[in-house]
C-alpha positions as CSV (number, residue, x, y, z in Angstrom):
1,X,152.1,81.0,-18.8
2,X,149.5,79.9,-16.0
3,X,150.1,82.1,-13.2
4,X,147.0,81.0,-10.9
5,X,145.1,77.8,-10.6
6,X,141.6,78.1,-9.0
7,X,139.9,75.0,-9.9
8,X,139.5,71.7,-8.3
9,X,141.4,69.6,-11.2
10,X,144.3,72.2,-11.7
11,X,147.1,71.5,-9.1
12,X,150.4,73.2,-8.5
13,X,151.7,71.3,-11.3
14,X,150.0,73.8,-13.9
15,X,151.7,76.5,-12.0
16,X,154.4,78.2,-14.5
17,X,153.1,76.0,-17.6
18,X,153.8,77.2,-20.8
19,X,150.9,77.5,-23.6
20,X,151.7,74.6,-26.2
21,X,149.8,72.0,-27.9
22,X,150.1,69.5,-25.0
23,X,148.9,71.9,-22.3
24,X,145.9,72.9,-24.6
25,X,144.9,69.1,-24.9
26,X,145.1,68.6,-21.3
27,X,143.1,71.7,-20.5
28,X,140.4,70.6,-23.0
29,X,140.2,67.1,-21.5
30,X,139.8,68.6,-17.9
31,X,137.2,71.2,-19.3
32,X,135.1,68.6,-20.3
33,X,135.0,66.8,-17.0
34,X,135.1,69.6,-14.6
35,X,133.3,72.4,-16.5
36,X,135.9,75.1,-16.7
37,X,136.8,77.1,-19.8
38,X,140.0,75.9,-21.1
39,X,141.2,79.2,-22.2
40,X,141.1,80.5,-18.7
41,X,137.7,81.5,-17.2
42,X,136.7,79.6,-14.2
43,X,139.9,77.7,-13.5
44,X,143.2,79.5,-14.2
45,X,144.6,82.8,-15.2
46,X,147.4,83.5,-17.3
47,X,150.1,86.2,-18.2
48,X,152.2,86.7,-21.2
49,X,155.9,87.1,-21.1
50,X,156.0,87.9,-24.7
51,X,153.8,90.5,-26.5
52,X,154.3,92.7,-29.5
53,X,153.7,95.9,-27.2
54,X,156.6,95.0,-24.9
55,X,159.8,96.7,-25.5
56,X,161.7,93.8,-24.4
57,X,161.3,90.2,-23.1
58,X,160.3,89.8,-19.6
59,X,162.3,87.3,-17.3
60,X,162.4,86.4,-14.0
61,X,164.8,84.5,-11.5
62,X,162.6,83.4,-8.6
63,X,159.4,81.6,-7.7
64,X,157.6,80.8,-4.8
65,X,153.9,79.5,-4.3
66,X,151.2,81.3,-2.6
67,X,148.2,79.1,-1.7
68,X,144.8,79.8,-0.2
69,X,141.9,77.1,-0.1
70,X,141.2,76.6,-3.9
71,X,143.7,78.8,-5.2
72,X,147.3,78.5,-6.2
73,X,149.4,81.6,-7.4
74,X,153.3,81.9,-8.2
75,X,155.0,84.8,-6.8
76,X,157.7,85.7,-9.2
77,X,160.8,87.9,-8.5
78,X,164.0,89.1,-10.0
79,X,162.5,90.4,-13.0
80,X,165.0,91.8,-15.5
């Protein structure tokens, strides 16, 4: 899931986006134009909610958006 956007072409619509084929295609198109690396360096950061080393699935119930010039981040709450 994308948890930070910090590139000109990545707006708040990308926050919370889950990685799938369509998102990867979108990021590749943006990377070609804006010179960011589509897997995260120079434009966005991600966080895994499912991983082999987790003892359980991470879930959350609330989201707010924190913003600063050229940077957007979701504030997730209600983890279970």
